[in-house]
N, C-alpha and C positions, 0 to 999 in steps of 0.2 A: 482543229485545235493545235495542230503542229505545223511548223513551217519548214521548208527544205532549204538548206544552205550547203552548197557544194555536194549535193547528192545525198546528204544525211539528214535525218530528222532531229529536230531539237525539241526536247521535252519542255513542257511548261515550267516544271519545277527548276529547270536550269536557266531559264531566261532571267535577264536582269529585271529588277523591280520596275523600272520605267516601262518595260514592255508588257507588264502585267496589269497596267491601269486599264480598267474596263472589264477585266476578267475577274480579278479579286476586288470586291467593293465593300466599303464600310458604310454604316449608317451615318447620315449627317443631316443637320437641320437645313430646311429649305427656306430660302429668302425669295420673296416675290420680286419680279422684275421692277415693278413700280417702286418698291422700297429700296431696292439696290440702286436704281437711278437717283432717287431722292437723296440717298446717303452720299452718293458720289458728287452730286451738285452741291450739297452742304459742305463737303470737304473742300471743293474748289472755291466756294465763297469764303471759307475760313482762311484759306491760303491767300486769296486776294485781299481780304481785310487786313491780314497780318502785314502784307507787303505795303498796303496804303499807309498803315500806321507807322511803319518803319521809315518810309519816305517822308511822311508828314513831320515826324519829330526831328528829322535831320534835313528839313527843307532848305535851311540856309546853305547847305553844301551843294545845292543844285541851282542851275540857271537855265532859262529857256532862251529862245532866239532873240527875245526882246530884253534879256537880262533883268526881267522882273522877278520879284519874290513869288514863290509858288503858292497858289491857293490850295485849299483842300481838294477842289475839283481837279486842279493840275496834278495833284498827287495820285488821285484815282486814275486819271488818264495815263500818267506815267507807269503806274503799277500794271494797268491793263495791257498796254502795248509791250511792256517789258516781259511780263509773264508769258504772253502769247508769242514772244520772240519776234514781234513785228519790228520794233525799234526804229522809229522814224528819225531819231536823232535831234528832234527839236527841243528836248529837255535832256540835259546831261549832268552827271555829277562832276564837279570840278575840284572840290577839296579832297585832300588825301583821306580824311575820315569818311566822307561819303563814298568814295571809291572802295575803301576797305569794307564798309558795310555792304556795298553791292556784291563784293566777292564772297564775303563770309555768310551773309544772310539771304540776300535776294537771289543769288544764283541757286542755292539749294531749294528755295521756294519755287523758283522757275522750273527746276527739274521735277519737283513734286507736282506742280500744276500740270506739266506735260504728262506725267504718269497717270494722273487722274483722267485727263482727256482721252488717253488711249487705254483706259483701264480695262475695257472689255477684253482686248487681246491679251494684255498682260495677266488678267485674272485667269484666263484659260491656261496660259503657260504656268502660272504660279500654282494653280489648283492641280495640274498634272504632276508637277514636281512634288507638291505636298502629298498627293496620293501615293506617289512612288516611295517617298520616305516612310509613310505610314505602313505600306506593304512590307518594306524591308524590316521595319521595327517589329511589326506583328509576327512575321514569319520567324524571327529570331526569339520571340518570347512566348508564343502560343504553346500551352501545355495543359494536359488534363481537361481538354474541352470535349464537347459532344458534336459529332458531325451527323447532320440529317441529310440523307440523300433522297431527294424528291420532295417538293413542296406543294404537293397536291392536297387532297382532303386528308389523307392519312398523315402526311408530313406536318401539315399545319396543326392538326389535332395533337400530334406528339409534342410539337414545340409548345403549344398552349399548356399541355399537361405539365411539361417540365418547368415552364415559367411559373405556373400556379404552385408548383412544388418548391418554390424559392430558388430555382436554378437561374443564375444571372443570364440575361440575354447576350451579354458580351462573351459568354463561354459557349455559344452555340453557333455553328457554321453550317450554312445551307448550301448544298451542291445541286444544281439542276441545269438543264439545257434550255428551259423556257424562260425567255426574258421577262414576260409578264409575271410569272411566279417569283422570279428573283426581285423584281420591283416591289412586290408585296412584302417579301422577306426583308428587304432593306428598309422599307417604311416601318416595319415592325421592330427595327433596331438590331437586326441580325447581320453578321458578316456573311457575304455570299461569294460563291465561286461559280462561274459559268463554265460548264464543261460536262463531258460524259464520264460518269463515275466508274464505268467499266475500265477506264484507262488509269494506269498506276500513276502517271504524272499529274492527273487532275486531283487524285486523292492525296498525293504528296503536297500539292499546292494548298490543300485544305488542312495540312498538318496531321495526316492520318497516323504517322509514326509516333506522334506524341498524344494521340487522342485517348481519352478514358473510355468513351463509348461511341459506337457508330450505329445509327438507326437507318435501316434500309427500307425506304417507303416508296419504291418504284411502282409503276403501273403494270408491269409485266413480270411474270414469275421467272422467265428465263433471264431477264435483265437482273433480277434480284440475285439469282444464283451467281452470275458473273461478277456482280459487284461484291458479293460476299466473299467469293474466292480471292479477288484482288485485295479487298480490305484485310482479310485474315493474313495474307502474305505480308502486307506492309505493317500490320499492327497485331502481332501475335498475342499481346497482353490485353488488348482492348476488349470490352464487352460488346458483342455484335448482336443486335436485335433486328430481325427481318420480318416483314409482312408479306404474305403471299395470298393469292386468290383461291387456289385449289389445294386441298389436303394431300393429294397424291404427290405433290412436289415438296412436301415437308421434309422427307428424308434427304432430298438433294441439298436443301439449305443446311441441314445438320451436318452432312458430309462436307459441305463447303466451308464450315467453320462457324456457323451461327450458334450463339449460346441459347437464344430463345427465338421461337418462330410463332408468329400469330397468323392463323388462317382466317382471313377476313370474311370470305364468303360462307365458310362452314359455321363460323361463330354467328354471323347474321342469320343464317338459316335456322340454327338452334333457337335463337331468340324469337324468330318469327313463329316457329312451331310452338314454343312455350306460351307465347302471347295469345294464341287461340283459346287456350284453356285457363291460363293463369297469368293474366296481364300484370297483376301486382308483383309477381316474381320478376318480370322484366323491368318493371319500374325500380325495384330494389337493386337489381344488378346494375342498372344505369346509375343509380345513386352511389353505389360503391365505386364505380369506375370514374366518377367525377370527383377529383381530389379537393375541390375548394368549397364544397357545401355538403351538408347532411352527414352521412357516414362514409368513411373511406378506409381502404385497406392500406396498412402501413407495414413496412419492414424495418425492424429495429434490433439492436443487439440486446441479448439477455442481460439483465441487471445482476450484479453480484448476489443480491438477496433473493433472486429468483432461481439461482443454480441449485439443483437438487429437488426443486418443487415440481409438481405435476403441472403441465401447461393448461390442463383443464380446470385448475383451481386458482388460476391467477385472476386478478381483478379485471384485466383486459380479456376480451374474447379472442382466443388464439385459434387460428385456422390451420396453421402448419408450422413446421420448424425446418429451417435450412441448416443442415449439418454436413460438413465436409463437401460442400458444393452441391449437395443433393437436397431435394425437397421431400419432406416426410409429412404426411397428414397427421392431424392431431390425434386420430384414433389408432395410429400405428403403435404397436407394442414397443418399438424401439425408442419412442419418445415419452415413455412413462415418466421419466425425470429429465429435466433440462440440464444440459451440460455446459461447462464453460466454453465460450466461443460460439454457441448457438445463436442464430438470428431468428426472431419470431415474426410471423405474419399475423398481425392483429387487426381487429376492427376498432376504430376509434371515431369519436364524434368530432367533426371539424368545427362545429358551432360552440364547443366548450373547450 
């Protein structure tokens, strides 16, 4: 991901925008080759027709080798050979007005016709320049976004949950080294960065310094630790959430700077064990974890009319209270009364 110049390494984040095309990608609409070719042919025909009409309406200013008045077919013939720059010279404009029209109108049409003919090459160059401009503009404006590192099963599920929770897809950036995963992310409308997230320059390219949250969903626990360390150094104020496979590595993620750690294998193991005797419990837990149907767990600010009241007596079912950055269960004596600034974890129905 880095290139050497004069014996020194150049970080991705310091490269010009033009050099980042293909590394940082934006979602875009796909046009089929057949449709693109049809559109180009239609444009060429429009240019040809416009040229024929211009010559036909000013046909008295032209003459052929026989000095005859031009017919409509002659005008089509002249427009065709003129736009293709063949120019046999058998039909020429001889009045000043006809020559002026050739300079002012037909010459630009000729240039447009040639551009359409070589449109494939020019389209590639134009697209690359456009992408470079979009990268430069995006890097200067991206703020308070969410970075998802790893677009495997965990990463995709995390993105789906955020989008279902009304998080705009334009505010999510995916970082991965797998081209196929990045293709899926781009198709889903997400900005993507190709690179190893253990490197600070890759995270800078994703705008980590300005991110509101960073989700670490790598396939290896040691990679998750390195990514979390790097991310915390670059983004001291961001909320970092990491997923690991083994519970014994949880303290390493905490020490590396993760605010929340999800142990995937242990959580799955608990659910498997519960399912053997109480499958309905697992079904209810899955329902709570899916934010777009049934029941869902929500975190919200305590309302002014709820301050001073017991969380167990509210209309909503309260599971816990977030106070001073810490989570207190609803049966904790410290949350006998709700205080100003508390955040409540409640269960609510998505269907109502």
